[in-house]
VONURO-18699 format. One record per residue (C-alpha): residue in three letters; x, y, z. Coordinates in steps of 0.02 Angstrom, whole numbers, plus 50000, padded with zeros to 5 digits. Example, Ala and Ser with C-alpha at 12.3 -4.5 7.8 and 13.67 -1.06 7.14 Angstrom:
<sites>
ala506154977550390
ser506844994750357
</sites>
This chain:
<sites>
met500014999950000
met500735016749952
asp500075033350019
ser500855048649940
gln500535067149973
lys498785064250049
gly498955072750217
met497655071950352
asn496245082250263
thr495215067050225
pro496075051850311
ser494545041050302
ile494705039950113
ile496515034250096
lys497545033250261
phe496295023950376
pro495835010450248
phe497705007950203
trp498195006550387
arg496724994350421
thr497204983650267
thr499024983250321
ala498544978550498
asn497384964550440
asn498524957250306
pro500144950250370
lys500864950850190
ala500414969450171
phe501744983250187
tyr501315001650204
val502335015750124
cys501975034050165
leu502745047650062
asn502215064850122
phe503145080850158
gly502905086050338
glu501565072550379
ser502385055750354
tyr501715043950486
ala501175026050522
pro500295019850679
lys501215009050805
glu500164993750755
ile500974993250582
glu502645002450608
glu503644986450586
arg502874984350411
ser502965002550360
val504165014650283
cys503815033350306
ile504735046050197
asp504605064150238
ala504945072050073
asp504135080649924
ile503755067449788
ser504375078149650
asp506065080749736
leu506165061949772
leu505815057649590
ile507015069849519
asn508415063349631
met508105044949595
</sites>
């Protein structure tokens, strides 16, 4: 599951379902790419990567 640049304006649409799916599926892995708001809950932190960066900067530097 990859969450990019969504923030917390409407977490019930992307973030919460992604977190729930990751928590309920032991094969799922959560990736959050968000400048200033990169976060994963404790329940899934071992199966998460949070990158605090702007997606355009990240892609340019790849």
